[in-house]
C-alpha positions as CSV (number, residue, x, y, z in Angstrom):
1,M,-17.0,6.0,-35.1
2,K,-18.8,2.8,-34.2
3,T,-15.6,1.5,-32.5
4,A,-15.3,4.7,-30.5
5,L,-18.9,4.5,-29.4
6,T,-18.4,0.9,-28.4
7,A,-15.4,1.8,-26.3
8,I,-17.2,4.5,-24.6
9,A,-20.2,2.2,-23.8
10,L,-17.9,-0.4,-22.4
11,A,-16.1,2.1,-20.2
12,L,-19.4,3.3,-18.9
13,L,-20.5,-0.2,-18.2
14,S,-17.3,-1.0,-16.4
15,T,-17.5,1.8,-13.9
16,P,-21.2,2.1,-12.8
17,L,-20.6,1.5,-9.2
18,L,-18.1,4.4,-8.5
19,A,-20.4,7.3,-9.1
20,N,-23.5,5.8,-7.6
21,P,-24.2,4.7,-4.0
22,P,-25.2,1.1,-3.4
23,S,-28.9,0.3,-4.2
24,D,-31.4,0.0,-1.4
25,E,-31.9,-3.6,-2.5
26,A,-28.2,-4.4,-2.1
27,R,-28.1,-2.7,1.3
28,Q,-31.1,-4.7,2.5
29,L,-29.6,-8.0,1.1
30,A,-26.3,-7.3,2.9
31,Q,-28.2,-7.0,6.2
32,K,-30.2,-10.2,5.4
33,L,-27.3,-12.4,4.5
34,I,-24.6,-13.8,6.8
35,I,-21.5,-12.1,5.3
36,V,-18.2,-13.7,6.1
37,D,-14.8,-12.2,5.3
38,T,-11.9,-14.6,5.9
39,H,-9.1,-12.2,6.1
40,I,-8.9,-8.8,8.0
41,D,-5.6,-7.6,9.3
42,A,-6.9,-5.7,12.3
43,P,-5.0,-7.6,15.1
44,G,-1.5,-6.4,14.1
45,M,-2.8,-2.8,14.1
46,L,-4.3,-3.3,17.6
47,Q,-1.0,-4.7,18.8
48,D,0.9,-1.7,17.4
49,G,-1.3,0.9,19.0
50,W,-4.8,0.4,20.5
51,R,-7.7,1.8,18.5
52,D,-11.3,1.5,19.7
53,L,-12.8,-0.4,16.8
54,S,-16.2,-0.2,18.4
55,G,-16.5,3.4,17.1
56,E,-15.6,5.2,13.9
57,T,-12.0,5.0,12.9
58,D,-9.8,5.7,9.9
59,R,-9.3,1.9,9.4
60,E,-10.9,-0.3,6.9
61,F,-12.6,-2.4,9.6
62,D,-14.5,-1.2,12.6
63,W,-17.9,-1.8,14.1
64,P,-19.9,1.1,12.4
65,K,-18.5,0.2,9.0
66,S,-19.2,-3.5,9.5
67,R,-22.8,-2.7,10.4
68,A,-23.2,-0.4,7.4
69,G,-21.8,-3.1,5.1
70,G,-23.7,-6.0,6.7
71,L,-20.5,-7.8,7.8
72,D,-21.3,-10.5,10.3
73,V,-18.2,-12.8,10.6
74,A,-14.8,-11.1,10.3
75,F,-11.8,-13.5,10.6
76,M,-9.1,-11.7,12.5
77,S,-5.7,-12.4,10.9
78,I,-3.1,-13.3,13.5
79,Y,-0.1,-12.4,11.3
80,T,3.6,-12.9,12.1
81,S,6.4,-12.1,9.6
82,A,9.3,-14.1,8.4
83,A,11.6,-11.8,10.3
84,E,9.7,-12.5,13.6
85,D,10.0,-16.2,12.8
86,A,13.7,-15.8,12.4
87,A,14.0,-13.8,15.6
88,G,12.1,-16.4,17.6
89,T,9.4,-13.9,18.6
90,A,6.4,-15.2,16.5
91,Y,4.9,-17.2,19.3
92,G,4.8,-14.2,21.7
93,I,3.6,-11.7,19.0
94,A,0.7,-14.1,18.0
95,N,-0.4,-14.3,21.6
96,Q,-0.3,-10.5,21.9
97,Q,-2.5,-10.2,18.9
98,I,-4.9,-12.8,20.1
99,D,-5.0,-11.0,23.5
100,A,-6.0,-7.8,21.6
101,V,-8.9,-9.4,19.8
102,W,-10.3,-10.9,23.0
103,A,-9.8,-7.5,24.7
104,L,-11.7,-5.8,21.9
105,A,-14.6,-8.2,22.4
106,S,-14.6,-7.9,26.2
107,R,-14.5,-4.1,26.1
108,A,-17.5,-3.9,23.8
109,P,-19.5,-7.1,24.4
110,D,-22.6,-5.5,22.8
111,K,-20.7,-5.0,19.5
112,F,-18.2,-7.8,19.2
113,A,-17.9,-11.5,20.2
114,V,-15.1,-14.0,19.5
115,L,-16.5,-16.8,17.5
116,T,-15.0,-20.4,17.8
117,S,-17.7,-22.4,16.0
118,P,-20.3,-21.7,13.3
119,R,-22.8,-23.4,15.5
120,D,-22.7,-20.3,17.7
121,I,-23.6,-17.8,15.0
122,P,-27.3,-17.6,15.6
123,R,-26.9,-17.0,19.3
124,L,-24.0,-14.5,19.1
125,R,-25.1,-12.6,16.0
126,R,-28.2,-11.1,17.7
127,N,-28.4,-7.4,18.3
128,G,-25.9,-6.4,15.6
129,R,-22.8,-8.0,17.1
130,V,-19.9,-8.6,14.7
131,L,-18.3,-12.0,15.3
132,L,-14.5,-12.4,15.4
133,P,-13.1,-15.8,14.6
134,L,-9.3,-16.1,14.5
135,G,-7.2,-17.2,11.5
136,M,-3.4,-17.5,11.9
137,E,-1.5,-16.1,8.9
138,N,1.8,-18.0,9.0
139,G,2.4,-21.2,11.0
140,A,5.6,-19.8,12.5
141,P,4.1,-19.2,16.0
142,L,3.8,-23.0,16.4
143,A,7.6,-22.9,16.7
144,G,7.9,-26.5,15.6
145,K,5.9,-27.9,18.5
146,I,2.6,-29.8,17.9
147,E,1.5,-28.9,21.5
148,N,1.5,-25.2,20.3
149,L,-1.1,-26.2,17.7
150,H,-3.4,-27.5,20.5
151,F,-2.6,-24.3,22.5
152,F,-3.7,-21.9,19.7
153,Y,-6.8,-24.0,19.0
154,K,-7.8,-23.5,22.6
155,R,-7.2,-19.8,22.2
156,G,-9.7,-19.7,19.3
157,V,-7.6,-20.1,16.1
158,R,-9.7,-21.9,13.5
159,Y,-7.5,-21.8,10.4
160,I,-3.8,-21.6,9.8
161,T,-2.1,-20.3,6.7
162,L,0.8,-22.7,6.8
163,A,3.5,-20.2,5.7
164,H,3.7,-16.6,4.6
165,S,6.5,-14.8,2.8
166,A,9.3,-17.3,3.5
167,A,9.7,-21.0,4.2
168,N,9.1,-21.9,7.8
169,A,9.1,-25.1,9.9
170,L,5.9,-26.2,8.1
171,A,6.0,-25.4,4.4
172,D,7.6,-23.5,1.5
173,S,6.3,-20.1,0.6
174,S,5.2,-18.9,-2.9
175,Y,7.4,-15.8,-2.5
176,G,11.0,-16.0,-3.8
177,A,12.8,-18.8,-5.5
178,A,14.1,-20.7,-2.4
179,R,12.4,-24.0,-1.7
180,K,13.5,-25.5,1.6
181,W,11.2,-28.5,1.7
182,N,9.9,-28.9,-1.9
183,G,6.4,-28.8,-0.4
184,L,5.5,-29.5,3.2
185,S,8.0,-30.4,5.9
186,P,7.6,-33.5,8.0
187,F,6.3,-31.2,10.8
188,G,4.0,-29.6,8.3
189,R,2.4,-32.9,7.4
190,E,2.0,-33.7,11.1
191,V,0.3,-30.3,11.5
192,V,-2.2,-30.8,8.7
193,T,-3.2,-34.2,10.0
194,E,-3.7,-32.8,13.5
195,M,-5.6,-29.8,12.2
196,N,-8.1,-32.2,10.7
197,R,-8.4,-34.0,14.0
198,L,-9.0,-30.8,15.9
199,G,-11.4,-29.2,13.4
200,M,-9.1,-26.4,12.2
201,M,-9.3,-25.3,8.5
202,V,-6.1,-25.8,6.5
203,D,-5.3,-22.7,4.5
204,V,-3.2,-22.9,1.3
205,S,-2.9,-19.2,0.5
206,H,0.7,-17.9,0.4
207,I,2.4,-21.3,0.2
208,S,4.2,-22.8,-2.8
209,D,2.3,-24.8,-5.4
210,D,4.0,-28.0,-4.2
211,A,3.2,-27.3,-0.6
212,A,-0.4,-26.5,-1.5
213,A,-0.9,-29.7,-3.6
214,E,0.6,-31.8,-0.8
215,A,-1.6,-30.2,1.9
216,I,-4.8,-30.7,-0.2
217,A,-3.9,-34.3,-0.9
218,L,-3.1,-35.0,2.7
219,S,-6.1,-33.3,4.3
220,R,-9.1,-35.5,5.0
221,A,-11.2,-32.3,5.4
222,P,-12.0,-29.5,2.9
223,V,-9.3,-26.9,2.6
224,I,-9.5,-23.2,2.0
225,A,-7.5,-20.5,0.3
226,S,-8.3,-17.7,2.7
227,H,-7.3,-14.8,0.4
228,S,-6.1,-15.9,-3.1
229,A,-7.0,-14.5,-6.5
230,F,-6.6,-16.4,-9.7
231,R,-3.2,-16.7,-11.4
232,H,-5.0,-16.8,-14.7
233,F,-5.0,-13.0,-14.6
234,T,-1.4,-12.8,-13.3
235,P,0.5,-15.7,-14.9
236,D,3.9,-15.2,-13.3
237,F,2.6,-14.5,-9.8
238,E,2.7,-17.8,-7.8
239,R,1.1,-16.0,-4.8
240,N,-2.2,-16.3,-6.7
241,I,-3.8,-19.7,-7.1
242,S,-3.4,-21.8,-10.2
243,D,-6.4,-23.3,-12.0
244,A,-5.2,-26.8,-11.1
245,L,-4.9,-26.0,-7.4
246,A,-8.2,-24.2,-7.4
247,K,-9.8,-27.3,-8.9
248,A,-8.1,-29.4,-6.2
249,V,-9.4,-27.1,-3.5
250,A,-12.9,-27.5,-4.9
251,A,-12.5,-31.3,-5.2
252,S,-11.7,-31.4,-1.5
253,G,-15.0,-29.6,-0.9
254,G,-13.2,-26.4,-0.1
255,V,-13.4,-22.8,-1.1
256,V,-11.2,-20.1,-2.8
257,Q,-11.7,-16.7,-1.1
258,I,-11.1,-13.8,-3.4
259,P,-9.1,-10.8,-2.0
260,F,-9.6,-7.2,-3.1
261,G,-6.0,-5.8,-3.0
262,T,-4.8,-4.2,-6.2
263,A,-1.6,-6.4,-6.2
264,F,-3.8,-9.5,-6.4
265,V,-6.3,-8.5,-9.0
266,N,-4.4,-5.9,-11.2
267,P,-1.9,-7.7,-13.5
268,Q,0.6,-4.9,-13.7
269,A,0.5,-4.4,-9.9
270,A,1.1,-8.2,-9.5
271,A,4.0,-8.0,-11.9
272,N,5.5,-5.1,-10.0
273,L,5.2,-7.0,-6.7
274,Q,6.8,-10.1,-8.2
275,A,9.7,-8.0,-9.5
276,K,10.0,-6.5,-6.1
277,F,10.3,-10.0,-4.5
278,R,13.0,-11.0,-7.0
279,Q,15.0,-7.8,-6.4
280,R,14.6,-8.1,-2.6
281,D,15.8,-11.7,-2.7
282,A,18.9,-10.5,-4.6
283,L,19.5,-7.7,-2.1
284,Q,19.3,-10.2,0.8
285,Q,21.8,-12.5,-1.0
286,R,24.2,-9.5,-1.4
287,N,23.8,-8.6,2.2
288,A,24.5,-12.2,3.3
289,A,27.7,-12.2,1.2
290,A,28.6,-8.8,2.7
291,R,28.1,-10.1,6.3
292,A,30.3,-13.2,5.5
293,A,33.0,-10.9,4.2
294,G,32.8,-8.4,7.0
295,Q,31.6,-5.7,4.6
296,P,28.8,-3.1,5.1
297,E,25.3,-4.2,4.2
298,E,22.9,-2.2,2.0
299,S,20.0,-0.6,3.8
300,V,16.8,-2.5,3.3
301,A,14.7,0.5,4.4
302,E,16.4,2.7,1.9
303,W,15.8,0.2,-0.8
304,E,12.2,-0.2,0.1
305,A,11.7,3.6,0.0
306,A,13.4,3.9,-3.4
307,W,11.2,1.1,-4.8
308,A,8.1,2.8,-3.6
309,H,9.2,6.1,-5.2
310,E,9.9,4.4,-8.5
311,H,6.7,2.3,-8.6
312,P,3.8,4.5,-7.7
313,R,0.5,2.9,-6.6
314,L,-1.7,1.6,-9.4
315,S,-5.5,2.0,-9.2
316,T,-8.0,-0.7,-9.9
317,D,-11.7,-1.0,-10.2
318,I,-14.3,-3.2,-8.5
319,E,-14.8,-4.9,-11.9
320,A,-11.4,-6.6,-11.4
321,V,-12.7,-8.3,-8.3
322,L,-16.0,-9.2,-10.0
323,A,-14.0,-10.7,-12.9
324,Q,-12.1,-12.9,-10.4
325,I,-15.4,-14.1,-8.9
326,D,-16.8,-14.8,-12.4
327,Y,-13.8,-16.7,-13.4
328,G,-13.7,-18.8,-10.3
329,V,-17.4,-19.6,-10.5
330,K,-16.9,-20.8,-14.1
331,L,-13.8,-22.7,-13.2
332,V,-14.8,-24.5,-10.0
333,G,-18.5,-23.8,-9.5
334,I,-20.7,-21.5,-7.4
335,D,-20.2,-23.6,-4.2
336,H,-16.4,-23.0,-4.0
337,I,-16.0,-19.2,-4.2
338,G,-16.0,-16.7,-1.3
339,I,-14.4,-13.4,-0.2
340,G,-11.3,-12.8,1.9
341,S,-10.7,-9.1,1.4
342,D,-7.3,-8.5,3.1
343,F,-8.7,-5.2,4.5
344,D,-6.2,-3.3,6.7
345,G,-3.5,-5.5,5.2
346,V,-2.6,-4.1,1.8
347,G,-1.7,-0.5,2.7
348,G,-4.9,0.9,1.3
349,E,-4.2,-0.4,-2.2
350,L,-7.8,-1.3,-3.0
351,P,-10.5,-0.7,-5.6
352,E,-12.0,2.8,-5.2
353,Q,-15.5,1.2,-4.7
354,L,-14.2,-1.3,-2.1
355,R,-12.4,0.9,0.4
356,S,-13.7,-0.7,3.6
357,V,-16.1,-3.3,5.0
358,A,-18.9,-0.7,4.6
359,D,-18.7,-1.3,0.8
360,F,-20.0,-4.9,0.7
361,P,-23.3,-3.7,-0.7
362,R,-21.4,-2.4,-3.8
363,L,-20.0,-5.8,-4.3
364,I,-23.5,-7.2,-4.1
365,D,-24.8,-4.7,-6.6
366,G,-22.0,-5.8,-8.9
367,L,-22.9,-9.5,-8.5
368,K,-26.5,-8.7,-9.2
369,A,-25.6,-6.8,-12.3
370,R,-23.7,-9.9,-13.6
371,G,-26.8,-12.0,-13.1
372,Y,-26.2,-13.8,-9.8
373,S,-29.3,-14.8,-7.9
374,E,-29.8,-14.0,-4.3
375,T,-29.1,-17.6,-3.4
376,D,-25.8,-17.6,-5.3
377,I,-24.8,-14.2,-3.8
378,G,-25.5,-15.6,-0.3
379,K,-23.1,-18.5,-1.1
380,I,-20.3,-16.2,-2.3
381,M,-20.7,-13.7,0.5
382,G,-20.4,-16.3,3.3
383,G,-22.5,-19.4,2.8
384,N,-19.8,-21.4,1.1
385,L,-17.2,-20.7,3.8
386,L,-19.7,-21.6,6.6
387,R,-20.5,-24.9,4.9
388,V,-16.8,-25.7,4.8
389,W,-16.2,-24.8,8.4
390,R,-19.2,-27.0,9.5
391,E,-17.8,-29.9,7.5
392,V,-14.3,-29.5,9.0
393,E,-15.9,-29.5,12.5
394,A,-18.1,-32.5,11.6
395,L,-15.1,-34.6,10.4
396,A,-13.2,-33.7,13.6
397,L,-16.1,-35.0,15.7
398,V,-16.1,-38.3,13.7
399,A,-12.4,-38.6,14.3
400,D,-12.8,-38.1,18.0
401,R,-15.4,-40.9,18.1
402,H,-12.9,-43.3,16.6
């Protein structure tokens, strides 16, 4: 009986935030803090079909939800796929997405502003504006040309995730078994060095362990993992960051930004995704052999649909995200953990209590319940990332003087 009562008590303690709205204290703190989310996938959606994010939408990020949740700085993810890289269209698609973000800000200048430096936050944040810095998810749009790095910096990009779901001209990916470079390519090393000189943050999310270790060792500036959970909870999922790499990020002065997606924080969902990667790799190898032999290829779309049918979505709880934060703080310290939600990028597979940017007060309540002070919550919710960004900029200014 005692065991049963203990189990019931633990269950009640683990789900207090679902039934109850955020506390007034958490709402007020969300408005007081500068909240920074390093990964929101709105630009691809804007490119596919314009939505007025200055008003209420069915998306996870828009202006009303941002104001309700206290979100101040929302890094817009300029994402291009491995297929677009292979087709040679990544450069153009990235520019279309950047155009869409600038258009969003120009159409609603009272609600949005593109942010290119943390120095501008006090001026631009007035009157409830949500600030939109740009992060590039996948270095494919550079197209192997260092001058394109300069071009995208001028367009507002302030971090680059070196690769995504496949090796590109810069680095190997954590997805799949193939390792083209066994780390960074020569061009990737050149890019990291030049990013330091320009004042762009180097992002090691998505890339292979060897590539991440090389990027961290090469960078003179702090590096970030813009949206990486801890592999401690998902041992076979290289997409999540290892303890050793997280410590290396922290030693650089950088920050690990925790995502909210179920596949990152739910061990079974991560295992399913890893199995999907392996089976998709095998399918692609079969199709390559079929092409070489002049035989029909298997339908990737049909395979994807069958996989989705056989593997229904798994639910998760906000406590899984809080456990990631707790683990990270114990592993690398309070100064090296932040948030990178991946809102609008995980197909809605999110904790029930973290369905949109409006729910940041729920996360604050969870942190308070776990004993975090207001100062520490401020660091996690944005202060740590802003410190890193300032340090990256400062090192670039020093490099320019020399």
